[in-house]
N, C-alpha and C positions, 0 to 999 in steps of 0.2 A: 199693629203691634207685631213683634217677632218672638217666636218661642225660642227657648234655649235649645242647644244642639242635642241631637239624638245620641244614644249610646254608640260606641265605636262601630258595631256591626249590626245594629238593630234596624228594623224598618224605619225609614225616615218619616217623622211626623210632619204635620203641616208647619210651615214657618211663617206665621202671619206677619204682615208688615204694614197694615193700615187699619185705622179705626174710624168711627163716624166723624163727620165734620164737626168741629168745635171740641172734640175730645182732646184732652191734653196729652194723651199717649199717641195720637195720630202722627204718622210720619210727616216730617216737615216738607214743604214744597221744594222742588228741585232748586238748588242754589244757583245763583248766577255764576257763569264760567269765570274762574279766577285767572289772573295773569300769572303764568308760571314764574316769571322773574320776580314779581313782588312776593309770591309765596315763598320762594327760595330765600330771598333776602330776609323775610320775617323769621323763617326758621333758623337761618344762620345767626341772627341776633338774639333770638329768644330761647333757642334750644341748644344749638351747637356750641355757642360761646359758654353757656352754663355747663355743658358736659365737659368741655375742655378744662374748666376750672375744677369741677368736682372729681373728675377722673384723672386730672393732671396729665391729660394727653395720652394716657396709657390705655389703649383699647384692646390690649392683648387678653384682658380678662373676659372680653366679649367674644373674641375670635380665636381662641386657642385651639390647638389640637390637630392641625393639619399643615401641610406645606413646610415640613421640617426636615433638615438634613443633619445626620449624626456628626457632631463636632469633637467630642471628647468624653472621657469617663472620669468621675471623681467620687470620693467617698460620700456616702449619704449624710445629709445634715438635717437637723430638725426643720420641719415644715416642707421638706422636699416632697414632690408628688410621687407616691408609691408606684404609679404607672410607669415611671421612668427608671425604675430599678432594673439593672441588668442582672438577671438571676443566674446566668451562667458564670459571669465574673464573680458574683457574690459567693456562689458555691465553691469556686476554686480558691478564692482568697479568704474565705470565712469572715468577710467583712462586707457590709452592704455597700454597693456601688450604684451610682445613678448615671444615666446617659445625659449628656448636654447636647443641645441642638442649636443649629443656626436656623432662624426662621426664613422661609422663602420670602423674598422681597416683594414679589407680585402675587396677588391673590385674585382668583376669579370668583366673584360673588354673583349669585343669581337670586332673583325674586320671583317665586311662583305665586302669582296673584289671582286669588279668587275674587272676581268682580261680578258674581252672579247677583240675582235680584235681591236676595236676603241681605246682602252687604249694604244695600242702600237704606237700610232701616236705621232710625235714630229716634228715641223717645223724646229728646229735647232738641237743642239747636244743632248738635253735632251728630253726623251719621257715621256708621262704621267705615264707609268708604273714605270719608274725610280723614279719619284716624289712620287708615291704611296709607293714604297718599302722603300724609305728614311723616309717618314712620319710614316709609320707603325713601322719601327725599332726604331725611336726616341721615339714615344709614348709608345711602348711596353717596352722599357728599362726604361723609367721614371716610369712606373707603377710597373714593377717587382722588381726594386731595393728597393721599399718600401713594399715589401711583397705581392703585389697584383698579381692576376692571369690573364693571357691573353690567348685568344683562337682566332681562325679564321675560316671562311668559304670562300672557293675559288669558284668563278663562272667563267666559260668560256662560254660554251653554255648551261650549267647546273651546279648545285652545285655538284662538283666532289671530293672535298677535305675538310675534317673537321679536324682541329687541336684542340684537347681538351685544355681547359684552365688550364695552369700551371704557375708556377713562376720560377724565376731564369734566369741568363744570358744565360745559355746553352739552355734554352727553346727559348729565343729570337733568338739565332743563328739558331736553328732548324726551326723556322718560317721564318727567312730571307732566309735560304737555300732553302726552299720550293718555295719561291717567285722567287728567282734568277734562279733556275734550271728549272723553268716551261717554256716549249716551247711556242712560240707565237701562238695565236689562229688565224686560217685562214678560212675565208669564211664559217662560220658556221651558218649564218643566223642572224636575228635580235636579239639583246640582250633583255632578259625579266627579268628586275629587280624584278618584282613581285615574281618570283620563289625564288630568293635569299632572299627577305624579309620574305616571308612566311616560308621558311625553318628555317631562324633565329628565328622566332617567336615560331616554334615548338620545337626547340632545346634548348631554353634558358628559362626554367621555372622560374628561380630566377632573380629578378630584377638586371640588369647589366648596365654598361656603354657600349654603342654600337656605334662604328664608322662605318658608311656606306661610303665606299671609292669608288667613281665611277665618271665617266664623265656624268652620267645620260642621255646618249644617249640610249634610250630604247623604246621598244614597250609600248603603253599606258597601264594604269591600275595599275601602281605601287604606285600611291599616296595614295590610300586607304590602301594598305598594310603597307606603311610607317606610316600613322596615327595610325593604329592598333598597330604596334610595339611600337610607342611612348607612348601609354597608359600604357604599362607595364615597359618600360625601359627608361633610359635617352639616347636620340639619338643625335649624332652629325653627320650631313651630311657633308662629306668631298668631295667637288666637284673639280674634276680635269679638267683643260682646257688648251688649247694652244692659244696664241694670234691670230694665223692665223684663228682660228674658229670664231673670232669676226669680222675680216675685211680682205678682200682680197687685196693683192698688185697688181699693174699693171705688169703682166707678159706676156701679149699677149694671144695667143691660148694655152691652156693647157688641158691635159686629167686628169680628176679626177676619182679616183677609190674608190668605197665603200669598206672599209676594211672588213665588215661583210658579204656582199653578193657578192662581186666581180663585181658589176655593174659599168660600166664606162660611164662618160659623157664628152663631148668635149665642153668647154666653152671659151668665149672670155673675159678674165679679163681686156683687154684694154678698154672695154666699161665701161665708168664711171657710166652710169645709171645701168648697171648690178651690179657693185660693190656697188652702193648705195642701191639697192634692197636687196643685200646679207646682208649688214650691218643692214638695217632696219629689215629684218627677224630675224637676230641674236639677235637684241635688244628685239624684241617681245618674242622670246624664252627665253631670259634671265629673262624678267619680269614674264613670266608664271612659270618658274622654281622657282624663289624666292617666288612667291605667293603660290606654292605648299608646300614649306618648312614652310611658315607661317601658312598655313591652318593645316598642320600636327603638328604644335607646336614644331618644331625642330630648333636648331641653325645650321647655315651653315658656314663652313670654306672653303674658296676658295683657291685652290693651282694652280698656273700657272707654266708652264714649264720654264718661265723666271724669276721666283720669288725665293727668298731665304726662306727656310722653317722657319728659325728663325723669320724673319719679319712677315710672315703669321701667325705664332702661337702667336706672340706678339699682332698683331692686333685683333686676335680672343679673347685673354685673356682680352684685353682692353674692347672689346664689352661686354663680360660676366660680367666683373666687373662693368661696367656702368649700366647694366641691374639690377644688384643686389642692386644698389643704387637709384632705381626709387622711393624710399619711399618719396622723396621730390616732386614727381610729375613732374620732369623735362623730357624734350624730349631728345632722342638720337641725337648726332650730325649727320648732313646730310651724312657725309662720312661713318658713321657706319651704318646708316639705309639701305644703298644700299647693305650690305653684307648679309642680311637675306632674 
């Protein structure tokens, strides 16, 4: 089993990833290596085609906010983004004016991928690593087919792989192959996301769209690095999780093993007070994690092992679209406020 993520800067708790043989919460055996071409074709048919129809091919709601050149000024209209108001012109003319922009045709996008041992956990058939690979493939293909470039940094117990940003379907296949052929990380010690974020900051001098894909189970100290990265780039934190990390079922006495350190604990999940304490601790860590994202000024997309990628991306697109319409001063719906 795997525990839920720790508070943003608290000491890292154990991140269990396995239970006794025969236990339904035990991590699944390593999957057989998939063919990247078949995986990409599956995602193109089942995910990308659906997104094309549901988003009508307009992915600016997902990738707004960078790579823009000033084109013109015009009077403010209802639903315009207040962030585009030119306050100097507005003060001179006593009428609100907004700036119009031309979008940069080419975007550099980077995936900062946490592939540490805890990401190999999944309480059912799907692991967090599988969700990560599917998400990266979908977004990389959406970006590259419009002429944009994508690159990636892989982190296991350190940043050990760098894939330079390029375009094209073949490059997406290369990136996917690297992810699928990578062996599982075992007992290498606590994850340090700070190292991944700092390496990304050093390697990306040009303003880029950056996806930090992780379960954010890490040693403390990464929040400052994320905030620094967000000052230069547009950051989307893609948080991977499994439902079992939020609430324990009643399974009796089980052995829980930390995927990253190998430490084992013998716990009684039949004790309802223990399960309540576990759920309460998970909720506190959830709140701390979301607070860290808010303080860093980054949007967060949550991906569960039991969720469909299409639905998660649509929820995220809805959130970003509503945020761009805050010119009216309205509040986000409650169900969307909880995702940041």
